[in-house]
N, C-alpha and C positions, 0 to 999 in steps of 0.2 A: 897481718892484721888489717892493714889498710884496705886490701882488696876484699876482705871479708866484710868490713864495715861498709864499703861502697856497694857491695852486692846486697847487703842487708837493707841499706837505705833505698836501693833501687826497688827491691821487693816491697818494702813498706810503702814506697811512693806509688807503686802500681795499685795497691789496695786502697790507699787514701784517695788517689785520683778517681778510681772506679766508683767508690762509694760517694764521694762528693759530687761527681757528675750525676749520679743517680738521684741523690737528694736534691740537687739544684734543679733538676728537671721537674721535680714534684712541687717545688715552691711556686706559688702563684701570686706575686704581689700586685698584679693587675686584675685579679679576679673581681667580678662584680659582687656587690652585696657585703663587702668587708667593712667593718667599722674602722675608724681611724687607727685605733689601737691594734687591731688585727692586721691592718695593712702595714703599719710600722714594724710589727713583729715579723711579718712575712718578708719585708725588705731586709731586716737585720739578719734573718736566717739565710736569705739568698746571698747576701754579702759575705757572711761567714763561710758558706759552702763554696762560694767563688774563690775566696782567699785560700781555702784548703785545697781546692782543685789546682790553683796556681802553684802552691807549694809542692803538691804531688807531681805536677808536670815538671817543675824545676828539679826534683829529685831524679826524674827519669832522664832528662836531657843533660844534666850537670856533668856526668862522667864523659860524655862525648865532646864537651867543650872545655875540658881540662880543669874542672872544678877541684878545689882542694878536698882532701878526704873529709868526710863528715866528722863533726865533733860529737862528743858524748851527749851534749845538749840537743843537737839535731836528731840523733838516734833516739834519745829518750822521748822527744816530742812526737816524732813519727810513730814510735812504738806505743806511746800512750794513746794516740788517736786510733791506731790500728786495733789496740786492745778494746777500746770503747766500741769500735765498729763491729768487731767479731762478737763481743758480748751482746750487743744489741741484736745482731742477727740470730744468735742462739736463743735469746729471750723471746724474739718474735715467732720462733717456731722452727 
């Protein structure tokens, strides 16, 4: 069970990392012509995607550094974000 959980976390981490880097690339908190509110929201979005990318990268490298097996909470969190990502991709077309 432990190896299945670690493999699942690795796979979910790949999906979360790929999507978060994709979304992070599209945020533009330094864009010209943004209102203060738009700039704040853009910064918050960039920070959120950066934190998700960091978590995804941690899921990828964790097994190579002797990380403890993932808890149900970690799997549920990554699974939830992955479900939202896949749902959004299907919704977009």
